[in-house]
MITI-104213 format. One line per field, with one value per residue (C-alpha): residue in three letters; residue number from 1; x, y, z. Coordinates in Angstrom, 3 decimals, padded with zeros to 6 digits. Each point is the difference from the previous one (the first is absolute). Example, Ala and Ser with C-alpha at 12.3 -4.5 7.8 and 13.67 -1.06 7.14 Angstrom:
2
residuo: ALA | SER
num: 1 | 2
u: 012.300 | 001.370
v: -004.500 | 003.440
w: 007.800 | -000.660
END
This chain:
251
residuo: MET | PRO | GLY | THR | GLU | VAL | VAL | GLY | ALA | ALA | ILE | VAL | ASP | GLY | ILE | GLY | SER | ASP | VAL | GLU | VAL | ALA | GLU | TRP | ALA | ARG | ILE | ALA | ALA | GLU | VAL | ALA | ALA | ARG | VAL | GLY | ALA | ARG | LYS | THR | ALA | VAL | LEU | GLY | ILE | LEU | ALA | ALA | ALA | GLU | LEU | ASN | SER | ALA | PRO | ALA | GLU | ARG | HIS | VAL | ILE | ALA | THR | ASP | GLY | VAL | ALA | VAL | LEU | ALA | VAL | ALA | ALA | PRO | GLY | HIS | PRO | THR | SER | ILE | ALA | TRP | THR | GLY | ASP | ALA | ARG | ALA | TYR | GLY | TRP | SER | GLY | ALA | ALA | LEU | LYS | GLN | LEU | THR | THR | ASP | HIS | THR | VAL | GLY | GLU | TYR | LEU | ARG | GLN | ASN | GLY | GLY | GLY | GLY | PRO | ILE | GLU | LEU | LEU | ALA | ALA | ALA | HIS | ASP | ASN | TRP | ILE | ARG | THR | THR | LEU | GLY | ARG | SER | SER | ILE | SER | THR | VAL | HIS | ALA | ALA | ALA | SER | ASP | ASP | ASP | LEU | VAL | LEU | LEU | THR | SER | ASP | GLY | VAL | HIS | ASP | GLN | LEU | PRO | HIS | GLU | GLU | LEU | GLU | MET | LEU | VAL | ARG | LYS | HIS | GLN | GLY | ASP | PRO | GLN | VAL | LEU | ALA | GLU | ALA | ILE | VAL | ALA | ALA | ALA | ARG | GLU | ASP | GLU | ASP | GLY | TYR | ARG | ASP | GLY | ASP | ARG | PRO | PRO | GLU | ARG | GLN | ARG | VAL | GLY | VAL | ALA | SER | ALA | ALA | VAL | CYS | ARG | ARG | SER | GLY | ALA | GLN | GLU | ALA | ASN | ALA | VAL | ALA | LEU | GLY | GLY | ARG | VAL | ALA | ALA | THR | ALA | SER | GLY | LEU | LEU | ASN | PRO | VAL | SER | VAL | TRP | ASP | SER | SER | PRO
num: 1 | 2 | 3 | 4 | 5 | 6 | 7 | 8 | 9 | 10 | 11 | 12 | 13 | 14 | 15 | 16 | 17 | 18 | 19 | 20 | 21 | 22 | 23 | 24 | 25 | 26 | 27 | 28 | 29 | 30 | 31 | 32 | 33 | 34 | 35 | 36 | 37 | 38 | 39 | 40 | 41 | 42 | 43 | 44 | 45 | 46 | 47 | 48 | 49 | 50 | 51 | 52 | 53 | 54 | 55 | 56 | 57 | 58 | 59 | 60 | 61 | 62 | 63 | 64 | 65 | 66 | 67 | 68 | 69 | 70 | 71 | 72 | 73 | 74 | 75 | 76 | 77 | 78 | 79 | 80 | 81 | 82 | 83 | 84 | 85 | 86 | 87 | 88 | 89 | 90 | 91 | 92 | 93 | 94 | 95 | 96 | 97 | 98 | 99 | 100 | 101 | 102 | 103 | 104 | 105 | 106 | 107 | 108 | 109 | 110 | 111 | 112 | 113 | 114 | 115 | 116 | 117 | 118 | 119 | 120 | 121 | 122 | 123 | 124 | 125 | 126 | 127 | 128 | 129 | 130 | 131 | 132 | 133 | 134 | 135 | 136 | 137 | 138 | 139 | 140 | 141 | 142 | 143 | 144 | 145 | 146 | 147 | 148 | 149 | 150 | 151 | 152 | 153 | 154 | 155 | 156 | 157 | 158 | 159 | 160 | 161 | 162 | 163 | 164 | 165 | 166 | 167 | 168 | 169 | 170 | 171 | 172 | 173 | 174 | 175 | 176 | 177 | 178 | 179 | 180 | 181 | 182 | 183 | 184 | 185 | 186 | 187 | 188 | 189 | 190 | 191 | 192 | 193 | 194 | 195 | 196 | 197 | 198 | 199 | 200 | 201 | 202 | 203 | 204 | 205 | 206 | 207 | 208 | 209 | 210 | 211 | 212 | 213 | 214 | 215 | 216 | 217 | 218 | 219 | 220 | 221 | 222 | 223 | 224 | 225 | 226 | 227 | 228 | 229 | 230 | 231 | 232 | 233 | 234 | 235 | 236 | 237 | 238 | 239 | 240 | 241 | 242 | 243 | 244 | 245 | 246 | 247 | 248 | 249 | 250 | 251
u: -012.703 | 000.430 | -001.765 | -001.220 | 001.671 | -001.073 | 002.965 | 000.200 | 002.587 | 000.852 | 002.009 | 000.562 | 002.036 | 001.257 | 000.085 | 003.975 | 002.850 | 000.808 | 000.106 | -003.339 | -001.857 | 001.565 | -001.302 | -003.155 | -000.147 | 000.178 | -002.209 | -002.300 | 000.295 | -000.048 | -003.264 | -001.546 | 000.819 | -001.109 | -003.456 | -000.751 | 000.666 | -002.417 | -002.364 | -000.042 | 002.309 | -001.405 | -000.267 | 003.876 | 000.798 | -002.034 | 001.629 | 003.300 | -001.211 | -000.445 | 003.286 | 000.309 | -003.372 | -000.140 | -003.400 | -000.559 | 001.266 | 003.736 | 001.731 | 003.380 | -000.063 | 003.504 | 000.049 | -002.016 | -000.446 | -002.359 | -000.819 | -001.734 | -001.335 | -000.594 | -001.878 | 000.019 | -001.796 | -000.429 | -003.381 | -000.601 | 000.511 | 003.069 | -001.397 | 002.336 | 000.070 | 002.343 | 000.194 | 002.914 | 001.896 | 000.940 | -001.751 | -001.219 | 000.246 | -001.997 | 001.278 | -002.457 | 002.757 | -000.283 | 000.065 | 001.140 | -002.461 | -000.111 | -002.514 | -000.057 | 000.552 | 002.532 | -001.450 | 002.266 | -000.878 | 001.014 | -002.098 | -002.827 | 000.526 | 000.419 | -003.114 | -002.139 | 001.230 | 002.518 | 001.649 | 002.174 | 001.215 | -002.035 | 002.592 | 003.249 | -001.415 | -001.451 | 004.019 | 001.282 | -002.063 | 000.543 | 001.648 | -002.181 | -002.188 | -003.093 | -000.153 | 002.054 | -000.384 | 000.170 | -002.929 | -001.858 | -003.592 | -002.880 | -000.585 | 003.446 | 001.122 | -001.155 | -000.480 | 000.309 | -000.296 | 001.242 | -000.178 | 003.577 | 001.900 | 002.808 | -000.141 | 003.104 | 000.624 | 002.406 | 001.477 | 000.601 | 003.309 | -000.512 | -003.429 | 001.926 | 002.897 | -001.008 | -002.622 | -003.004 | 001.132 | 003.451 | -001.719 | -002.508 | 002.896 | 001.286 | -002.707 | -000.808 | 003.663 | -000.330 | -003.093 | 000.305 | 002.571 | -001.336 | 003.100 | 002.275 | -002.583 | 000.157 | 003.726 | 000.115 | -002.686 | 001.785 | 003.518 | -001.187 | -001.174 | 001.917 | 002.076 | -002.117 | 001.458 | 002.185 | 001.676 | -002.209 | -002.017 | -002.876 | 001.544 | 003.609 | -000.765 | 001.242 | -002.663 | -000.600 | -000.779 | -002.053 | -003.709 | -000.465 | 002.023 | 001.141 | -001.196 | -001.941 | -002.139 | -002.155 | -001.619 | -002.878 | -001.256 | -002.958 | -000.420 | 002.802 | -000.353 | 003.751 | 001.493 | 003.421 | 000.905 | 004.134 | 000.629 | 003.063 | 001.689 | 002.499 | 000.187 | 000.742 | -002.497 | -001.594 | -002.430 | -002.471 | -002.600 | -002.463 | -001.426 | -004.167 | -000.697 | 001.454 | -001.780 | 003.331 | 000.900 | 002.413 | 000.818 | 001.553 | 002.564 | 003.487 | 002.252
v: 013.926 | 002.312 | 003.331 | -000.558 | -000.642 | -003.908 | -002.371 | -003.784 | -001.719 | -003.902 | -002.532 | -003.431 | -002.665 | -002.237 | -003.742 | -000.730 | 002.211 | -000.776 | 002.782 | -001.172 | 000.479 | 002.903 | 001.590 | -001.020 | 001.307 | 003.003 | 000.363 | -001.548 | 002.963 | 002.643 | -001.339 | -000.338 | 003.356 | 001.565 | -001.747 | 000.328 | 003.920 | 000.539 | -002.755 | -001.776 | -001.964 | -003.463 | 000.973 | 000.705 | -003.146 | -002.017 | 001.693 | -001.172 | -003.056 | -000.531 | 000.067 | -003.379 | -001.177 | -004.206 | -001.966 | -001.881 | -003.466 | 001.253 | -000.905 | 001.913 | 003.797 | 000.460 | 003.691 | 001.004 | 002.145 | 001.752 | 004.455 | 002.670 | 002.739 | 003.301 | 003.303 | 003.520 | 002.743 | 003.316 | 000.129 | -003.556 | -003.340 | -001.877 | -003.332 | -003.533 | -003.175 | -002.626 | -004.064 | -001.526 | 000.766 | 003.598 | 002.492 | 003.286 | 002.047 | 003.155 | 002.647 | 002.079 | 002.682 | -002.273 | -003.835 | -002.355 | -002.506 | -002.941 | 000.694 | -003.248 | -003.748 | -002.249 | -002.352 | -003.031 | -003.125 | 000.732 | 003.542 | -002.628 | -002.565 | 003.090 | 001.870 | -003.410 | -001.480 | 001.732 | -000.171 | -002.820 | -002.634 | 001.530 | 002.867 | -002.418 | -001.443 | 003.490 | 001.377 | -003.032 | 000.836 | 003.466 | -000.653 | -001.717 | 002.368 | -000.232 | 002.382 | 001.600 | 002.450 | -002.699 | -002.086 | 003.232 | 000.661 | 002.660 | -002.442 | -000.281 | 003.499 | 001.882 | 003.654 | 001.853 | 004.433 | 001.922 | 003.827 | 000.484 | 002.573 | -002.919 | -003.362 | -002.469 | -002.779 | -002.302 | -003.207 | -003.248 | 001.147 | 002.615 | -001.331 | -003.265 | 001.350 | 002.964 | -000.544 | 002.537 | 001.998 | 000.858 | 000.822 | 002.306 | 002.064 | 000.534 | 000.962 | 002.447 | 001.287 | 000.830 | 000.481 | 003.512 | -001.247 | -002.686 | -000.657 | 000.017 | -002.564 | -002.357 | -000.440 | -000.155 | -002.725 | -002.027 | 000.430 | -001.234 | -003.209 | -002.355 | -003.221 | -003.533 | -002.582 | -001.444 | 003.719 | 000.781 | 002.677 | -000.654 | 000.480 | -001.500 | -003.215 | -002.647 | -001.643 | -003.631 | 002.834 | 002.449 | 000.474 | 003.477 | 003.061 | 002.693 | 002.733 | 002.969 | 002.477 | 003.204 | 002.716 | 001.850 | 003.135 | 001.228 | 003.401 | 001.165 | -002.574 | -001.095 | -003.567 | -001.228 | -003.100 | -002.210 | -003.535 | -002.048 | -001.988 | -002.257 | 001.917 | 003.607 | 002.115 | 002.422 | 002.628 | 001.181 | 002.633 | 001.783 | 002.886 | 000.545 | -000.917 | -003.285 | -003.497 | -001.565 | -003.434 | -002.001 | -003.843 | -002.035 | -002.850 | 000.300 | -002.048
w: 000.895 | -002.649 | 000.895 | 003.366 | 003.638 | -000.047 | 000.665 | -000.510 | 001.598 | -000.284 | 001.265 | -001.836 | 001.784 | -002.576 | 001.088 | -001.049 | -000.585 | -004.143 | -002.412 | -001.518 | 003.329 | 000.950 | -003.437 | 000.483 | 003.120 | -000.872 | -003.250 | 002.427 | 003.059 | -002.846 | -001.487 | 003.406 | 000.598 | -003.175 | -000.444 | 003.597 | 000.054 | -003.027 | 001.188 | 003.453 | 001.912 | -000.168 | -004.022 | 000.012 | 001.793 | -002.440 | -003.394 | 001.526 | 000.460 | -002.968 | -000.974 | 001.465 | 000.155 | -000.546 | -000.429 | 003.596 | -001.460 | -000.582 | 003.500 | -000.674 | -001.291 | -001.077 | 001.689 | 002.932 | 003.166 | 002.145 | -000.491 | 001.974 | -001.311 | 001.843 | -001.882 | 001.236 | -000.268 | 001.760 | 001.378 | -000.300 | 002.114 | -001.023 | -002.122 | 000.576 | -002.122 | 000.690 | -000.635 | 002.259 | 002.862 | -001.342 | 002.821 | 000.153 | 003.203 | 001.190 | 002.547 | 001.574 | 001.811 | 003.528 | -001.699 | -003.335 | -000.345 | -002.511 | -002.641 | -001.965 | 000.699 | -000.980 | -002.528 | 001.622 | 001.007 | 003.461 | 000.464 | -001.649 | 003.362 | 001.908 | -000.802 | 000.679 | 002.903 | 001.621 | 002.903 | 001.661 | -001.811 | -003.205 | -000.196 | 000.290 | -002.792 | -001.846 | 000.669 | -001.738 | -003.355 | 000.246 | -003.421 | -002.294 | -001.885 | -000.568 | -003.078 | -002.360 | -002.869 | -002.642 | 001.629 | 000.870 | -000.815 | 001.285 | 002.860 | 000.986 | -000.030 | 003.285 | 000.229 | 002.885 | 000.510 | 002.439 | 001.568 | 001.444 | -002.093 | -000.141 | -001.295 | -000.019 | -002.396 | 000.930 | -001.308 | 001.906 | 000.104 | 002.508 | 002.275 | 000.271 | 001.616 | 001.525 | 003.247 | -000.403 | 002.950 | -001.341 | -003.776 | 001.869 | 001.733 | -003.306 | -001.339 | 003.090 | -000.414 | -003.769 | -000.734 | -001.532 | -002.541 | -001.883 | -002.364 | 003.674 | 001.584 | -003.067 | -000.192 | 004.251 | -000.138 | -002.919 | 001.912 | 003.242 | -001.548 | 001.754 | -001.171 | 000.975 | 002.789 | -002.782 | -000.573 | -003.631 | -000.547 | -002.071 | -003.675 | 000.810 | 000.959 | -002.220 | -002.672 | 002.180 | 002.642 | -002.308 | -000.346 | -000.184 | -000.916 | 001.439 | 003.050 | -001.051 | 001.307 | -001.818 | 001.756 | -001.073 | 001.327 | -000.745 | 001.693 | -002.696 | -002.769 | 000.629 | -000.450 | 000.676 | -000.309 | 001.116 | -001.392 | 001.601 | -002.724 | 001.266 | 003.342 | -001.727 | 000.050 | -002.916 | 000.239 | -002.617 | 000.576 | -002.390 | -000.673 | 000.246 | -003.043 | -000.629 | 001.301 | 000.744 | 000.937 | 002.574 | -001.449 | 002.594 | -002.183 | -001.146 | -001.775
END
């Protein structure tokens, strides 16, 4: 936020890959980051949701996606808000811990049953999103806080492809350089069993955008992000005074 060391970082993971979705996701991520840095993380997500919110009776929303936002300021816990299956992780210096819970049918089944046959059913429904930006409200946007100096945000193009242990190893190796860490995570995102990375899938297999990662370091109010577009990595970094955003959908 201008004049302060507050940093807002958001990933918006657009559903689909056409030009309209890409443009909406870019704007939504910026809105979330800017409003979140000035107000709260939850209000940042809700502000982005207003770009495409729809009444309950509308069953199809043309442009939609999921999002996660972190707001970091020196001397304060990092605040986090999310909707859908975008994630936030906290790095304590010793271990990487997932701070968010996926808003999916699979995770709902896991949380309310778990184990045995339920896990098999849950795994088959992990791609069924229960909440999106277009259907967000104060009751569906969840919040968390972290005292960790480093918070990592990812789209499912990262955490569905990288085992937790490998993600933790990358954080441990590159924790001192947020930009290098974000780029390394995106570059490590694997192809799926059919040989596709998330953003490279053909239209009939496309649910979300590309692999994205954003890193917030509270201790130095640093933010770095990287986005993989069609297998290529494009990285950006911001200074202390500007809320920043990452969008996760490309034509």
